[in-house]
C-alpha positions in Angstrom: -1.1 -6.8 2.7 -3.6 -5.7 0.3 -4.8 -2.2 -0.2 -8.0 -1.8 -2.2 -9.4 1.3 -3.9 -13.1 1.1 -4.6 -15.6 3.3 -6.2 -15.0 6.0 -3.5 -11.4 6.3 -4.8 -10.1 6.0 -1.2 -7.6 3.4 -0.1 -8.6 0.7 2.4 -6.2 -1.7 4.0 -7.2 -5.4 3.9 -5.3 -8.4 5.1 -3.1 -6.3 7.5 -1.4 -9.4 8.9 -0.5 -10.9 5.5 3.2 -10.0 5.2 3.9 -12.3 2.2 2.2 -10.2 -0.4 1.9 -6.5 -1.0 -0.3 -5.0 -3.7 -2.8 -2.4 -4.5 -6.1 -3.5 -6.1 -8.0 -0.8 -8.0 -11.7 -1.4 -8.8 -12.1 1.4 -11.3 -11.4 2.2 -14.9 -7.9 3.4 -15.8 -9.4 6.6 -17.2 -10.1 7.6 -13.6 -6.3 7.7 -12.8 -6.2 11.5 -11.9 -9.1 11.1 -9.4 -7.6 7.9 -8.1 -4.2 9.6 -7.5 -6.0 12.3 -5.5 -8.0 9.8 -3.5 -4.9 7.7 -2.8 -2.9 10.7 -1.5 -3.5 10.0 2.3 -1.8 6.6 1.9 1.1 7.7 -0.3 1.3 8.3 -4.1 0.0 6.5 -7.1 2.9 7.0 -9.4 1.5 5.3 -12.5 -0.9 2.6 -13.7 1.6 0.0 -12.5 3.3 1.5 -9.4 2.1 2.9 -6.1 4.2 4.0 -3.1 2.6 3.5 0.4 3.8 5.2 3.5 4.8 3.2 6.5 2.9 5.6 8.7 -0.4 5.0 6.8 0.0 1.2 7.0 0.7 1.3 10.7 -2.2 3.6 11.3 -4.7 1.5 9.4 -3.8 -1.8 11.0 -6.0 -2.8 14.0 -3.1 -5.0 15.1 -0.5 -2.2 15.1 0.1 -2.5 18.9 0.6 -6.2 18.8 4.3 -7.1 19.1 4.0 -10.1 16.8 2.4 -7.8 14.1 5.2 -5.3 14.6 7.8 -8.0 14.1 6.1 -9.3 11.0 5.8 -5.8 9.6 9.5 -5.1 10.3 10.5 -8.3 8.5 8.3 -7.4 5.5 9.9 -3.9 5.3 13.4 -5.4 5.7 12.7 -7.9 2.9 11.4 -5.1 0.7 14.5 -3.1 1.3 16.7 -5.9 0.0 14.7 -5.9 -3.2 14.9 -2.1 -3.7 11.2 -1.7 -3.0 11.7 1.0 -0.4 11.9 4.7 -1.5 15.2 6.0 -0.1 13.8 9.5 0.1 10.7 8.9 2.2 10.7 5.2 3.2 7.5 4.4 1.3 7.1 0.8 0.2 6.4 0.0 -3.5 3.2 -1.8 -4.2 2.3 -3.7 -7.4 -0.9 -2.3 -8.9 -3.6 -4.7 -10.1 -6.7 -3.3 -12.0 -10.1 -4.9 -11.6 -13.0 -3.3 -13.3 
């Protein structure tokens, strides 16, 4: 899965059926981090320039395939794998995303 933040500072889910990669791509300057954090809030939290946490509920809501049993199975497997790596926040179940900056 790929989440992109563009010039509008809002998160957009791309590649919702790619369960082998999980990252946040930000198309903005790092100086805009405070505005980006606010814009990202509906999806989770942008913790730092390198780490974002994305809620499971937001991911499910954004995927057009969310009702497809094969998508649900792939999503569950991705979450299970992330859990084995420590990439799931034990407090709220959010999944950790690597942040990639493109400007």
